Each structure stands twice: as C-alpha cells, then as structure tokens.
N, C-alpha and C positions, 0 to 999 in steps of 0.2 A: 201612798205611804207604805207600801209593803216592805218588809224587811228593815223597817226603821228601828233603831235602837233608842230606847228611852234612857239616855245617859244622864240627863239633868234631873237631879232629885232635890226637892225643897222640903225639908222636914218641918213638921208642925212645931211652932215655937212654944206651945203650951205643954205638950206631953212628950215631944221628941220621938214618938212612936209612929204616928201617921206621916205620910209623905205624899207629895204630888210629883208626878213624873212628866218629863217633857223631852222632846227630841233635841238634838244639838242646835237646831235652827230656832227653837222656841225662844221668844223674847217678850218682854212686857210683864204685866202683872194681872193676876186674877184673884178674886175674892171667893173663898170657899169655906166649907165646914170640914173639919178634920174627920176622916173616916173612922178613927179610933176613939177620940175623946168627945167629938161633936162640937168643940169650940170653933169659933170663926177666926180666920186669919187671912192675910194677904200673901200670896205666893209670888215673889218677885223672881222671875226667871232670868232677868238680866244680871242680878247679883247673886242668884242661887241662895236666897235666904227667905225665911218666913217672918212676917211682922204681925204681932198680936193685934187683934181687931175685935170689934163688937158687931153684933147684928144690927142692921138698920131697918126699922119698919117703914115701909113705903105706903103711900096712899094709893087708892085704886087708879087714879088718873095720872099719877106721876110716872114719867119715863116709859109710857106704853107706846110701842112702835108696832105698826102693822107691816105686812109684806109690801103694801103700796107706798110706804113712806120712803 
C-alpha cells in the first residue's frame, strides 16, 4: 500500500472534529473511539458517514478468537 492516498474521510458525528481515513478501496464499517472527543461511533466507509454509537462492555469469554480458530 505504498503511495496510497487516504481520500475517504468519515467525520465523527459527535464533535465533527475527529475523523477516520480510508483508501478509495475501503468498504464496510468499523467501530471506534473518536481521537478528539473520545466518544464512540461507527464509521461507515461505504456511505462515508459516521453513526453515533455507545461502548459495549463484553465479557471475558465472548467473541474471543485465537490464531488457530
């Protein structure tokens, strides 16, 4: 991925200051904390928009995958 331009930008829906960057080929969605305000949101790269979200506390045994899975 050398010389890739991160042209897709998804702004934080809470503060509009933080953003997530992606390459033009990036699709799908990721959950993350805003680097500016610290609130959680879902960054949808397909539609290039942020969706307000809340943090979800998980238990220790939930959704744990190992390298052998």
